[in-house]
C-alpha positions in Angstrom: 192.9 -14.9 -142.2 196.3 -16.3 -143.3 196.6 -13.6 -145.9 196.6 -10.8 -143.4 198.2 -12.3 -140.3 201.5 -13.9 -141.4 204.6 -12.8 -143.2 206.1 -15.2 -145.8 203.4 -17.8 -146.5 200.3 -15.6 -146.9 200.9 -14.0 -150.2 201.3 -17.6 -151.6 198.2 -18.7 -149.8 196.2 -15.8 -151.1 197.5 -16.2 -154.6 196.5 -19.8 -154.6 193.0 -18.9 -153.6 192.8 -16.4 -156.4 194.1 -18.9 -158.9 191.6 -21.5 -157.7 188.9 -18.9 -158.0 190.0 -18.1 -161.5 190.2 -21.8 -162.4 186.6 -22.3 -161.1 185.2 -19.4 -163.0 187.0 -20.3 -166.3 186.0 -23.9 -166.0 182.4 -23.3 -165.0 180.0 -24.9 -167.4 178.7 -23.1 -170.3 175.2 -23.5 -169.0 174.3 -26.3 -171.3 173.3 -24.1 -174.2 176.5 -24.0 -176.4 178.5 -26.7 -178.3 181.2 -28.7 -176.4 183.9 -27.2 -178.6 183.2 -23.8 -176.9 183.6 -25.4 -173.4 187.1 -26.7 -174.4 188.0 -23.2 -175.6 187.3 -21.8 -172.1 189.5 -24.6 -170.5 192.4 -24.0 -172.9 192.3 -20.3 -172.3 192.4 -20.9 -168.5 195.5 -23.1 -168.9 197.3 -20.2 -170.7 196.3 -17.6 -168.2 197.3 -19.6 -165.1 200.6 -20.8 -166.6 201.6 -17.2 -167.3 200.6 -15.9 -164.0 202.4 -18.6 -162.0 205.5 -19.2 -164.1 207.7 -17.6 -161.3 206.3 -19.6 -158.5 207.9 -23.0 -158.9 206.9 -26.6 -159.8 205.0 -27.2 -156.5 202.7 -24.4 -157.2 202.3 -25.4 -160.9 201.2 -28.8 -159.7 198.7 -27.2 -157.3 197.3 -25.1 -160.1 197.0 -28.1 -162.3 195.2 -30.0 -159.6 192.9 -27.1 -158.8 192.0 -26.8 -162.5 191.4 -30.5 -162.7 189.1 -30.4 -159.8 187.3 -27.3 -160.9 186.7 -28.9 -164.4 185.4 -32.0 -162.8 183.0 -30.1 -160.6 181.9 -27.9 -163.4 181.1 -31.0 -165.6 179.0 -32.4 -162.8 177.1 -29.1 -162.5 176.5 -28.9 -166.2 174.6 -32.2 -166.1 172.2 -30.9 -163.5 168.8 -29.6 -164.2 168.7 -26.1 -162.8 165.6 -24.9 -160.9 164.7 -21.4 -159.9 164.8 -20.8 -156.2 161.8 -22.1 -154.1 160.0 -19.6 -152.0 157.9 -21.8 -149.8 160.5 -21.5 -147.1 161.8 -18.1 -147.9 162.0 -15.4 -145.2 161.7 -12.6 -147.8 158.5 -10.5 -147.3 156.8 -10.8 -150.7 153.4 -10.7 -152.2 152.1 -14.3 -152.5 148.6 -13.3 -153.8 149.6 -12.3 -157.4 152.0 -14.7 -158.9 150.8 -15.0 -162.5 151.1 -11.5 -164.0 154.0 -11.3 -166.6 155.6 -8.4 -168.5 156.2 -8.1 -172.1 159.3 -10.4 -171.9 157.3 -13.1 -170.2 158.9 -12.7 -166.8 156.6 -12.5 -163.7 156.2 -9.1 -162.0 155.9 -10.9 -158.7 158.5 -13.8 -158.1 157.2 -17.1 -159.6 159.5 -20.1 -159.7 157.8 -21.8 -162.7 157.5 -18.8 -164.9 161.1 -17.8 -164.3 162.2 -21.4 -165.2 160.1 -21.1 -168.4 161.9 -17.9 -169.2 165.3 -19.4 -168.7 164.5 -22.3 -170.9 163.3 -19.9 -173.7 166.4 -17.6 -173.3 169.2 -20.2 -173.4 171.4 -18.3 -175.8 170.9 -15.0 -174.1 172.0 -16.7 -170.8 175.1 -18.0 -172.4 175.9 -14.5 -173.8 175.5 -13.0 -170.2 177.8 -15.7 -168.7 180.4 -14.8 -171.4 180.2 -11.2 -170.5 180.7 -12.1 -166.8 183.8 -14.2 -167.6 185.2 -11.7 -170.0 185.4 -9.1 -167.2 186.0 -11.1 -164.1 188.6 -13.6 -165.0 191.3 -11.1 -166.2 190.6 -9.1 -163.1 191.2 -12.0 -160.8 194.2 -13.1 -162.9 195.8 -9.6 -162.5 195.3 -9.8 -158.7 197.0 -13.2 -158.7 199.9 -11.9 -160.7 200.4 -9.0 -158.3 200.4 -11.5 -155.4 203.1 -13.6 -157.2 205.3 -10.5 -157.8 205.2 -8.9 -154.4 202.5 -10.2 -152.2 200.2 -8.0 -150.3 202.5 -5.0 -150.7 202.2 -5.2 -154.4 198.4 -5.3 -154.1 198.5 -2.3 -151.9 200.7 -0.3 -154.3 198.0 -0.9 -157.0 194.9 -0.6 -154.9 193.7 2.7 -156.5 193.8 1.2 -160.0 192.3 -2.1 -158.9 189.5 -0.3 -157.1 188.7 1.9 -160.1 188.7 -1.2 -162.4 186.5 -3.1 -160.0 184.0 -0.2 -159.9 184.0 0.0 -163.7 183.4 -3.7 -164.0 180.5 -3.5 -161.6 179.0 -0.7 -163.7 179.4 -2.6 -166.9 177.9 -5.8 -165.5 174.9 -3.8 -164.3 172.3 -3.7 -161.4 173.1 -7.1 -159.7 176.8 -6.2 -159.2 176.3 -2.6 -158.5 174.2 -3.7 -155.5 177.1 -5.7 -154.2 179.4 -2.7 -154.6 176.9 -0.4 -152.8 176.9 -2.8 -149.8 180.7 -2.9 -149.6 181.1 0.8 -150.1 180.6 1.4 -146.3 183.1 -1.1 -145.0 186.2 1.0 -143.9 187.1 -2.1 -141.9 187.3 -4.4 -144.9 188.5 -2.3 -147.8 191.2 0.3 -148.3 190.2 4.0 -148.7 190.8 3.9 -152.4 188.3 1.2 -152.9 185.7 2.9 -150.6 186.1 6.1 -152.6 185.5 4.3 -155.9 182.6 2.2 -154.6 180.9 5.3 -153.0 180.3 6.4 -156.6 177.9 3.5 -156.9 175.7 4.8 -154.1 173.9 7.5 -156.0 175.9 8.3 -159.1 174.7 5.4 -161.3 174.3 6.6 -164.9 170.6 7.7 -165.5 168.5 6.5 -168.3 166.6 8.9 -170.6 163.9 11.1 -169.0 161.9 10.7 -172.2 161.9 6.9 -171.6 161.1 7.5 -167.9 158.1 9.7 -168.7 156.8 7.2 -171.1 157.1 4.5 -168.6 155.4 6.5 -165.9 152.5 7.3 -168.2 152.1 3.7 -169.2 151.9 2.7 -165.5 149.5 5.5 -164.6 147.3 4.8 -167.6 147.2 8.6 -168.4 149.2 11.6 -169.4 151.7 13.0 -166.9 149.8 16.3 -166.6 146.7 14.6 -165.4 148.4 13.6 -162.1 151.3 16.0 -161.6 151.4 19.7 -162.0 155.2 19.6 -162.3 158.1 17.2 -162.3 161.9 17.6 -162.4 163.4 17.7 -165.9 166.1 15.3 -164.7 166.2 12.6 -162.1 167.3 13.7 -158.6 168.8 10.2 -158.0 169.7 7.3 -160.2 170.1 3.9 -158.7 170.8 0.4 -160.0 167.2 -0.6 -160.3 165.3 2.6 -160.8 165.5 6.4 -160.7 163.7 9.1 -158.8 162.0 12.4 -159.8 160.7 15.2 -157.7 157.1 16.0 -158.5 154.1 18.0 -157.3 150.6 16.4 -157.2 148.1 18.3 -159.2 145.2 17.5 -156.9 146.8 18.5 -153.5 150.0 20.4 -154.2 152.0 17.8 -152.2 155.6 17.3 -153.1 156.3 13.6 -153.9 159.1 11.3 -154.9 158.3 9.3 -158.1 160.4 6.2 -158.5 160.3 4.5 -161.9 161.9 1.2 -162.8 164.8 1.0 -165.3 163.8 -0.4 -168.7 164.4 -4.2 -169.1 166.0 -4.5 -165.7 163.8 -7.4 -164.9 165.3 -9.4 -167.8 168.9 -8.4 -166.8 168.4 -9.4 -163.2 166.8 -12.6 -164.2 169.8 -13.7 -166.3 172.3 -12.6 -163.6 170.5 -14.7 -161.0 170.8 -17.7 -163.4 174.6 -17.0 -163.8 175.1 -16.5 -160.1 173.1 -19.7 -159.4 175.5 -21.6 -161.7 178.5 -20.1 -160.0 177.1 -21.1 -156.6 176.6 -24.6 -157.7 180.2 -24.9 -158.7 181.4 -23.3 -155.4 179.2 -25.7 -153.5 180.8 -28.5 -155.4 184.3 -27.3 -154.5 183.4 -27.0 -150.9 182.1 -30.5 -150.9 185.4 -31.7 -152.4 187.8 -29.7 -150.2 185.7 -29.4 -146.9 183.1 -32.1 -146.8 182.4 -31.6 -143.1 180.9 -28.1 -143.8 177.1 -28.2 -144.1 176.4 -24.8 -145.3 174.1 -24.9 -148.3 175.6 -22.0 -150.4 173.1 -22.6 -153.2 170.3 -22.0 -150.6 172.0 -18.9 -149.4 172.2 -17.6 -153.0 168.6 -18.6 -153.6 167.4 -16.5 -150.6 169.4 -13.5 -151.8 168.1 -14.1 -155.4 164.4 -14.2 -154.3 165.0 -11.0 -152.2 166.8 -9.2 -155.2 164.0 -10.2 -157.7 161.4 -9.0 -155.2 163.0 -5.6 -154.9 161.7 -5.0 -158.4 158.0 -5.4 -157.3 157.2 -1.8 -156.2 153.7 -2.7 -155.0 155.3 -5.1 -152.6 157.8 -2.4 -151.6 154.8 0.0 -150.9 153.2 -2.6 -148.7 156.4 -3.2 -146.9 156.9 0.4 -146.3 153.4 0.8 -144.8 153.7 -2.2 -142.6 157.1 -1.0 -141.1 155.8 2.4 -140.7 152.8 1.2 -138.8 154.7 -1.3 -136.7 157.3 1.4 -135.6 154.5 3.7 -134.5 152.8 0.8 -132.7 156.0 0.0 -130.9 156.7 3.6 -129.9 160.0 3.6 -131.8 160.7 7.3 -131.7 163.4 9.1 -133.7 163.0 7.4 -137.0 160.6 8.6 -139.8 159.2 6.5 -142.6 157.7 8.5 -145.5 154.0 8.0 -146.4 153.1 6.0 -149.5 150.5 7.0 -152.2 149.1 3.5 -152.8 146.6 4.7 -155.4 149.4 5.9 -157.6 151.8 3.0 -157.2 152.2 -0.1 -159.4 154.6 -3.0 -159.8 157.0 -0.6 -161.7 156.1 2.8 -160.2 156.2 3.9 -156.6 155.0 7.3 -155.3 155.9 8.4 -151.8 156.2 11.5 -149.7 159.2 13.7 -150.6 161.7 14.3 -147.8 164.8 16.6 -147.8 167.9 15.3 -146.0 171.5 14.3 -146.2 173.0 10.8 -146.4 173.9 9.7 -142.9 177.4 8.5 -144.1 178.1 12.0 -145.3 177.4 13.6 -141.9 180.0 14.6 -139.3 181.0 12.0 -136.8 178.9 13.5 -134.0 175.7 13.3 -136.0 176.6 9.8 -137.2 177.2 8.6 -133.7 173.9 10.2 -132.4 171.8 9.0 -135.2 173.3 5.5 -135.6 172.1 4.8 -132.0 168.6 5.7 -133.1 168.9 3.6 -136.2 170.3 0.7 -134.2 167.4 0.8 -131.8 165.0 0.9 -134.7 166.7 -2.0 -136.4 166.6 -4.1 -133.1 162.9 -3.3 -132.7 162.3 -4.7 -136.3 164.6 -7.7 -136.0 163.8 -8.8 -132.4 160.5 -7.2 -131.4 158.2 -7.4 -134.5 160.1 -9.8 -136.8 159.7 -7.6 -139.8 163.0 -5.9 -140.7 164.6 -3.7 -143.4 167.3 -5.8 -145.0 169.0 -3.1 -147.1 169.8 -0.1 -144.9 172.7 1.2 -147.2 173.9 4.8 -146.9 171.5 6.1 -149.5 168.6 4.8 -147.5 169.5 6.5 -144.2 169.0 10.2 -144.2 169.5 12.9 -141.7 166.5 15.1 -142.3 167.0 18.8 -142.9 163.9 19.5 -140.8 162.7 16.9 -138.2 159.4 15.2 -138.9 157.2 14.0 -136.0 160.2 14.6 -133.8 162.5 12.3 -135.8 165.8 13.3 -137.4 166.6 10.0 -139.1 164.6 8.9 -142.1 164.5 5.3 -143.4 163.9 4.8 -147.2 163.7 2.0 -149.8 161.7 -1.0 -148.4 162.2 -3.2 -151.5 163.9 -5.9 -149.4 162.1 -6.7 -146.2 162.4 -9.9 -144.3 160.3 -11.7 -141.7 161.5 -13.9 -138.8 159.4 -16.4 -136.6 159.0 -15.6 -132.9 161.1 -18.6 -131.9 164.1 -17.4 -134.0 163.8 -13.9 -132.6 163.9 -15.3 -129.1 166.9 -17.5 -129.8 168.8 -14.5 -131.2 168.1 -12.6 -128.0 169.4 -15.5 -126.0 172.5 -15.7 -128.3 173.3 -12.0 -127.9 173.1 -12.3 -124.1 175.4 -15.3 -124.1 177.8 -13.8 -126.6 178.0 -10.5 -124.6 178.7 -12.5 -121.4 181.2 -14.8 -123.1 179.1 -17.8 -122.2 180.1 -20.0 -125.2 178.8 -23.2 -123.6 175.3 -22.0 -123.7 175.8 -20.2 -127.0 176.3 -23.7 -128.5 172.7 -24.5 -127.7 171.5 -21.3 -129.3 173.5 -22.0 -132.5 171.9 -25.5 -132.6 168.5 -24.0 -132.3 169.3 -21.6 -135.1 170.5 -24.5 -137.3 174.1 -23.2 -137.3 175.4 -26.2 -135.5 174.1 -29.8 -135.5 172.8 -31.5 -132.4 175.7 -33.9 -132.4 178.5 -31.4 -132.6 181.6 -32.0 -130.4 181.3 -29.3 -127.8 184.9 -29.9 -126.5 186.1 -28.7 -130.0 183.5 -26.0 -130.6 183.6 -24.0 -127.5 187.4 -23.2 -127.5 187.2 -22.2 -131.2 184.1 -20.0 -130.5 186.2 -18.1 -128.1 188.9 -17.6 -130.6 186.7 -16.7 -133.6 183.9 -14.7 -131.8 185.7 -12.8 -129.0 187.6 -10.6 -131.4 184.4 -9.6 -133.2 182.6 -8.7 -129.9 185.4 -6.4 -129.1 184.2 -4.2 -132.0 186.1 -2.2 -134.6 185.1 -4.3 -137.6 187.3 -6.4 -139.8 190.5 -4.5 -139.3 190.3 -4.7 -135.5 189.4 -8.3 -135.8 192.6 -8.9 -137.8 194.6 -7.1 -135.2 193.1 -9.2 -132.4 193.9 -12.5 -134.3 197.4 -11.4 -134.8 197.8 -10.7 -131.1 196.0 -14.0 -130.2 198.4 -16.0 -132.4 201.6 -14.1 -131.4 202.2 -12.1 -134.6 203.9 -8.8 -134.4 203.0 -5.5 -136.2 204.9 -6.5 -139.3 202.9 -9.8 -139.5 205.9 -11.9 -138.5 204.6 -14.9 -136.4 206.1 -16.2 -133.1 207.4 -19.7 -133.2 204.4 -22.0 -133.5 201.9 -19.1 -134.1 201.2 -19.9 -137.8 201.0 -23.6 -137.0 198.6 -23.0 -134.2 196.4 -20.9 -136.5 196.5 -23.4 -139.3 195.6 -26.3 -136.9 192.6 -24.3 -135.7 191.5 -23.6 -139.3 191.8 -27.2 -140.2 189.8 -28.2 -137.1 187.1 -25.8 -138.2 187.1 -27.2 -141.7 187.3 -30.9 -140.8 185.8 -31.4 -137.4 183.0 -28.8 -136.9 180.1 -29.2 -139.4 178.7 -25.7 -139.0 176.2 -24.2 -141.6 174.9 -20.8 -142.4 171.1 -20.9 -142.6 169.5 -19.0 -145.6 167.8 -16.4 -143.4 171.3 -15.2 -142.2 171.9 -13.9 -145.6 169.3 -11.2 -145.1 170.3 -10.4 -141.5 173.9 -10.2 -142.5 173.1 -7.8 -145.3 171.5 -5.5 -142.9 174.1 -5.8 -140.2 177.0 -5.4 -142.6 175.6 -2.1 -143.8 174.4 -0.7 -140.5 177.8 -1.6 -138.8 179.8 -0.1 -141.7 178.0 3.3 -141.3 178.5 3.1 -137.6 182.2 2.5 -138.0 182.7 5.6 -140.0 181.5 7.6 -137.0 183.1 5.4 -134.2 186.0 3.1 -135.2 185.5 1.1 -132.0 181.8 0.3 -132.7 180.7 -3.2 -131.7 177.1 -4.2 -132.5 176.9 -7.0 -129.9 177.8 -4.8 -126.9 175.7 -1.9 -128.3 172.6 -4.2 -128.5 173.0 -5.5 -125.0 170.8 -2.9 -123.3 168.0 -3.6 -125.7 168.0 -7.3 -125.1 168.4 -6.9 -121.3 165.1 -4.8 -121.4 163.5 -7.5 -123.5 164.5 -10.2 -121.0 162.9 -8.2 -118.2 159.8 -7.1 -120.0 158.4 -10.1 -121.8 156.8 -13.2 -120.2 156.9 -15.8 -123.0 158.4 -19.1 -121.8 161.4 -18.8 -124.2 162.4 -15.4 -122.9 161.7 -16.3 -119.3 163.9 -19.4 -119.8 166.8 -17.3 -121.1 166.4 -14.9 -118.1 166.4 -17.8 -115.7 169.5 -19.2 -117.2 171.3 -15.9 -116.5 169.9 -15.3 -113.0 170.3 -18.9 -111.7 173.5 -19.7 -113.7 175.9 -18.1 -111.3 177.1 -21.3 -109.7 175.6 -20.7 -106.3 173.3 -23.3 -104.5 170.9 -22.9 -101.6 170.8 -25.2 -98.5 168.7 -27.7 -100.4 171.3 -28.1 -103.2 169.1 -26.1 -105.7 170.6 -23.4 -107.9 170.1 -20.1 -106.1 169.1 -16.7 -107.6 172.1 -14.5 -108.0 171.1 -11.1 -106.7 174.3 -9.6 -108.3 173.3 -10.9 -111.6 169.8 -9.5 -111.2 171.2 -6.0 -110.5 173.6 -6.4 -113.4 170.7 -7.2 -115.8 168.7 -4.3 -114.4 171.6 -1.9 -114.8 172.3 -3.4 -118.4 168.7 -2.4 -119.3 169.5 1.2 -118.4 172.7 1.1 -120.4 175.1 0.7 -117.4 177.3 -2.4 -117.6 180.3 -3.7 -115.8 182.9 -4.7 -118.3 185.8 -7.1 -118.5 188.6 -7.6 -121.1 189.3 -3.9 -121.5 185.7 -3.0 -121.9 184.8 -5.8 -124.3 182.5 -8.2 -122.6 179.7 -7.6 -120.1 180.6 -8.8 -116.6 177.3 -10.3 -115.5 178.7 -11.1 -112.1 179.5 -7.5 -111.2 177.5 -4.3 -110.7 178.9 -1.3 -112.5 180.2 1.5 -110.2 178.3 4.2 -111.9 175.1 2.1 -112.1 172.1 2.4 -109.8 172.1 0.1 -106.8 168.4 -0.2 -107.0 167.4 0.7 -110.6 164.1 -1.3 -110.6 161.9 1.8 -110.5 163.8 3.3 -113.4 163.5 0.2 -115.5 159.8 0.0 -114.7 159.4 3.5 -116.0 161.2 2.7 -119.2 
């Protein structure tokens, strides 16, 4: 926030963060597999890099850098003495196959996630892990150092001047580092609110232009998985892949027996080994980051290692194509069962699919993010409804809806124009969590932060003993700009306005101090945490919202989701949902003659209209005014809601 909302201090603040990040990476332990002399070499190199990049910034900053390096080294030393374990899955929200956990490939890695077998592999591959860590440092540390240098020279303006080259270099680094990092780039490639256009253009290359591997190798792999020659199953197959992704590539083929056109997805060679090593490297980095947070912000209770673990389990599970086939079938059946129209999920050929090969129905279409704005706005509404049904209705949701997985069909199928692909990462939620999220959306849309605190406690984001007098005002400042929609850039603009900064980022008297005080309060006095399952929800929301923002720069997921949750409140009779509805209907402040809270008829009409998509709004169209009936809404919409 400071880096984008103030004038003089922020370049320094941002540069310090970059230097600390570089220090932490350079000083991160060598994973316990190389001599101590090599570790000292990394530290010495760090000292040279940081002194060169901060020479112009004065003794105060030099002292800060030295202190940061010392802390990072101390934390790294502590981490290096820990015994690293692979992520546990007993509490994971990732939908995975728990029946087969012992089958391994030629390298000894399990085809289905297995903590013990992965740990055995890590122990055996110590030198290879160190080599992978060195590759990561070799590419990432100079890049971060260059960014810090730009910040020292000319602040944000200098970064913006070089954004095209930085973006290109970042994309090349991700490609060189491989599948794990390409996935991150794909996720960020649809965030026009977060990244400049130059970065978006570069990262878009990662969506479907990843370098393909040899078709000869692919055919050999397909035949090995099928257990027969290619011609025994397919009458024809494309000479080159029609798409190459980070984990696999796809061929168009025709089934010999039926003549049906299918998509044949075959896993990249040795990708399981690469991903396993990357997960180890990132786990170590997460341990160091956790240590730094515990040193600098001890009140924060987020377990970043647990967050990384959940993401790691999900990413590894994406390499199990049988699990993906099962996920795809489950979601397809559930959407049909729930009457979710407008979204098509291709059929799966289970008898031809294996852990490394997936055969599904072929569909022709265009990436949603490449469509015109009218089509995006029309179909994102359909996709949003589909996502909310998955997340809040059935508790099984697609966690990776990136642009390549959302297609506008050339020819509608079963009345649907939008097609959902790639079910490698699917997550599950328990009913109580779904109900609490529904309640949270209602409270957030109505700006009822007092009750939102209770929702956050139920979701394990806040502790039971949190100081509500501090939490509620900061919720208003932190969440209200997000509810207004428009993504990160609009959020930044709202924060500037809130703290009195002008368009050039120059703050009013006391504005920067006020913002800094709020930030310190969050760091020191509010022990919030981010539960691991939020990593999966956030991954889906980030991508879906990013695509929506390309069609509508004002898009806001909370207000767009309000009609869905209003219908859910009216339709379902579970105690948790009825309690949330009662809180809304009887929370208007009115009392009857007996001193008991009275039903608010205005709120009842407001909820009924909200279920139809008609809402009275406050704050320039930002929040839902629960205590008003919209002018254009139906005065008595009960019959319409009943029909819906």
